[in-house]
C-alpha positions as CSV (number, residue, x, y, z in Angstrom):
1,X,-20.3,-4.9,17.0
2,X,-22.6,-2.2,15.3
3,X,-24.1,-5.0,13.1
4,X,-23.0,-2.9,9.9
5,X,-22.9,-5.0,6.8
6,X,-19.2,-5.5,5.5
7,X,-20.2,-4.5,2.0
8,X,-21.9,-1.2,3.5
9,X,-18.9,-0.3,5.2
10,X,-16.6,-0.8,2.2
11,X,-18.7,1.3,0.0
12,X,-19.1,4.1,2.5
13,X,-15.2,3.8,3.1
14,X,-14.5,4.3,-0.6
15,X,-17.1,7.1,-1.2
16,X,-15.5,9.1,1.7
17,X,-12.0,8.5,0.6
18,X,-12.5,10.1,-2.5
19,X,-15.0,12.8,-1.5
20,X,-14.1,16.3,-1.9
21,X,-14.6,17.2,1.9
22,X,-12.1,14.8,2.7
23,X,-9.6,15.7,0.2
24,X,-10.1,19.4,1.1
25,X,-9.3,18.7,4.7
26,X,-6.1,16.7,3.9
27,X,-4.9,19.4,1.6
28,X,-5.4,21.9,4.3
29,X,-3.3,19.9,6.8
30,X,-0.3,19.4,4.4
31,X,-0.3,22.7,3.5
32,X,-0.3,23.9,7.4
33,X,2.5,21.3,7.9
34,X,4.5,22.4,4.8
35,X,4.2,26.0,5.8
36,X,5.4,25.0,9.4
37,X,8.4,23.1,8.1
38,X,9.4,25.9,5.9
39,X,9.3,28.2,8.9
40,X,11.4,25.7,11.0
41,X,14.1,25.5,8.1
42,X,14.5,29.2,7.7
43,X,14.7,29.7,11.5
44,X,11.7,31.8,11.8
45,X,10.2,29.8,14.8
46,X,13.4,30.4,16.6
47,X,13.0,34.2,16.0
48,X,9.5,34.0,17.2
49,X,10.6,32.7,20.5
50,X,13.5,35.3,20.6
51,X,11.0,37.9,20.3
52,X,8.7,36.7,22.9
53,X,11.6,36.7,25.2
54,X,12.6,40.3,24.2
55,X,8.9,41.3,24.3
56,X,8.1,40.3,27.6
57,X,11.3,40.1,29.5
58,X,10.1,37.8,32.1
59,X,10.7,34.0,31.9
60,X,7.7,33.1,33.8
61,X,5.2,35.2,31.6
62,X,7.0,34.1,28.2
63,X,6.5,30.3,29.4
64,X,2.8,31.0,30.0
65,X,2.0,33.4,27.1
66,X,3.8,32.4,24.3
67,X,2.6,28.5,23.9
68,X,-0.8,30.3,24.5
69,X,-0.2,32.2,21.5
70,X,1.1,29.6,19.3
71,X,-1.3,27.2,20.4
72,X,-3.7,29.2,18.2
73,X,-2.0,28.2,15.1
74,X,-4.3,25.7,13.4
75,X,-1.7,22.6,13.4
76,X,-1.2,19.5,15.8
77,X,2.4,19.9,15.4
78,X,2.5,23.3,17.0
79,X,2.9,21.3,20.3
80,X,6.3,20.0,19.7
81,X,7.1,24.0,19.0
82,X,5.7,25.2,22.0
83,X,7.3,22.5,24.1
84,X,10.6,23.3,22.6
85,X,10.1,27.1,23.4
86,X,9.3,26.5,26.9
87,X,12.1,24.1,27.1
88,X,14.6,26.7,25.9
89,X,12.9,29.4,28.0
90,X,13.1,27.8,31.1
91,X,16.4,25.9,30.7
92,X,17.5,23.6,33.8
93,X,15.7,25.6,36.3
């Protein structure tokens, strides 16, 4: 497709797999995911949702503002947390 020699592609893949930049990014992601799981296990994320509910006292604003603030966290899995917060805030309305 790109006319890249298979040998060159394997060499580049091998170098990048063990490069410090790649390992650094992976370790950062693993640390963030670990911290997120610890917060979920201890119920701190539920406490954050409840605190947003008490702070804003408006379900519509809470549905908008809390995911926006939580979305600033550097984790891809925060999307599921935000979805759960919106689901619990809105209920079946």
